[in-house]
C-alpha positions in Angstrom: 15.9 -35.8 -54.6 12.7 -34.0 -55.5 10.3 -35.5 -58.0 7.4 -33.7 -59.7 5.9 -35.7 -62.5 3.1 -38.2 -63.4 0.5 -37.3 -60.8 -2.6 -39.4 -60.5 -5.8 -38.7 -58.7 -8.1 -41.5 -57.5 -11.7 -40.7 -56.9 -14.4 -41.6 -54.3 -17.6 -39.7 -53.8 -19.1 -37.3 -51.1 -19.6 -33.4 -50.7 -20.5 -30.0 -49.1 -20.1 -26.3 -50.1 -20.2 -22.8 -48.6 -19.1 -20.0 -51.2 -16.7 -17.3 -49.9 -13.7 -15.4 -51.2 -10.6 -17.5 -51.1 -10.1 -18.3 -47.5 -9.1 -21.2 -45.2 -11.6 -22.2 -42.6 -10.5 -23.2 -39.1 -9.4 -26.7 -38.4 -12.4 -28.7 -37.0 -12.6 -32.4 -36.6 -9.4 -32.9 -38.7 -10.8 -31.0 -41.8 -9.6 -27.9 -43.6 -11.6 -26.1 -46.2 -10.2 -23.6 -48.7 -13.0 -21.6 -50.5 -13.6 -18.9 -53.0 -16.8 -17.8 -54.8 -16.4 -20.7 -57.3 -15.2 -23.7 -55.3 -14.8 -25.3 -51.9 -11.8 -27.6 -51.4 -12.0 -29.9 -48.3 -9.1 -31.9 -47.0 -9.7 -34.6 -44.4 -6.5 -35.1 -42.3 -7.8 -38.4 -40.9 -8.5 -40.1 -44.2 -6.1 -38.1 -46.5 -8.9 -37.4 -49.0 -9.5 -34.2 -50.9 -13.0 -33.2 -52.1 -14.0 -30.3 -54.3 -17.5 -28.8 -54.7 -18.7 -26.0 -57.0 -20.3 -23.0 -55.4 -23.8 -24.2 -56.6 -23.3 -27.3 -54.4 -22.5 -29.8 -57.1 -19.6 -32.2 -56.5 -16.6 -31.7 -58.8 -14.2 -34.2 -57.2 -14.9 -36.3 -54.1 -12.4 -38.3 -52.1 -9.3 -37.7 -54.3 -6.0 -39.2 -53.3 -2.7 -38.2 -54.7 -0.5 -41.0 -56.2 2.8 -41.0 -57.9 3.8 -43.5 -60.6 7.5 -44.4 -60.6 8.7 -47.0 -63.0 6.4 -50.0 -62.4 5.4 -48.9 -58.9 2.5 -46.6 -57.8 2.8 -44.8 -54.4 -0.6 -43.8 -53.1 -0.7 -41.0 -50.5 -3.5 -42.7 -48.5 -3.9 -42.7 -44.7 -2.6 -46.2 -44.3 0.8 -45.0 -45.6 0.9 -41.3 -44.6 0.4 -39.0 -41.7 -0.7 -35.5 -42.6 -0.2 -31.9 -41.5 -1.5 -28.8 -43.2 -1.1 -25.1 -43.4 -2.1 -22.1 -45.4 -0.5 -19.2 -47.1 -1.5 -16.1 -49.1 -1.1 -15.9 -52.9 -0.4 -12.7 -54.8 1.1 -13.1 -58.2 0.3 -12.4 -61.9 -2.8 -14.5 -61.7 -4.2 -12.5 -58.8 -4.7 -12.9 -55.1 -5.9 -16.0 -53.3 -4.9 -18.8 -50.8 -2.9 -22.0 -50.9 -3.7 -25.1 -48.9 -0.4 -26.8 -48.2 -0.8 -30.5 -47.3 2.3 -32.3 -46.1 2.3 -36.1 -46.0 5.0 -38.1 -44.2 5.4 -41.6 -45.5 5.3 -44.2 -42.6 7.3 -46.6 -44.8 10.0 -44.0 -45.4 9.9 -44.2 -49.2 8.4 -40.9 -50.5 7.2 -37.9 -48.6 4.6 -35.8 -50.4 3.6 -32.2 -50.4 0.3 -31.2 -52.1 -0.4 -27.6 -52.8 -4.0 -26.6 -53.8 -4.5 -23.0 -54.8 -7.6 -20.9 -55.2 -7.6 -17.4 -56.6 -10.2 -14.9 -55.5 -11.4 -14.0 -59.0 -10.4 -17.0 -61.1 -12.8 -19.9 -61.7 -10.0 -22.6 -61.5 -8.0 -24.7 -59.2 -4.2 -25.2 -59.3 -2.8 -28.5 -58.0 0.9 -29.1 -57.5 2.4 -32.3 -56.0 6.0 -32.4 -54.8 7.5 -35.8 -54.0 10.6 -36.1 -51.8 12.5 -39.4 -52.3 13.7 -40.2 -48.8 14.9 -43.8 -49.2 17.4 -43.3 -52.0 15.2 -44.8 -54.7 16.2 -43.6 -58.2 13.0 -42.9 -60.1 13.1 -43.8 -63.8 10.7 -41.3 -65.1 
């Protein structure tokens, strides 16, 4: 079962920025950075945190964690519960060209796997977040 609803971001604070067209920088020390001329998005594979900085160096979001609310439970995609892998792909649609950072989290408790897609367009001053949750233990979400 795939679940896409009620997404929550939790925040902690840090930051860094290097403005470019939408591109994904190479993996170094467990980090991936997706950038355009407006924002830098940084994912830390070791901690599971996402940080976003503006091109002028100001922090927009720092240390965000994806979480899903199902009934009375909250599942947090933090490093204690998830192991991560990531990849990239190109975007070319009605909004323009850009890049997508695809973050896949595998739940160590075998409840909910998560896929987080963060998109940056070359000429759009915005960020698109999408979280897809895969129910792998048979739980029936009452959303």
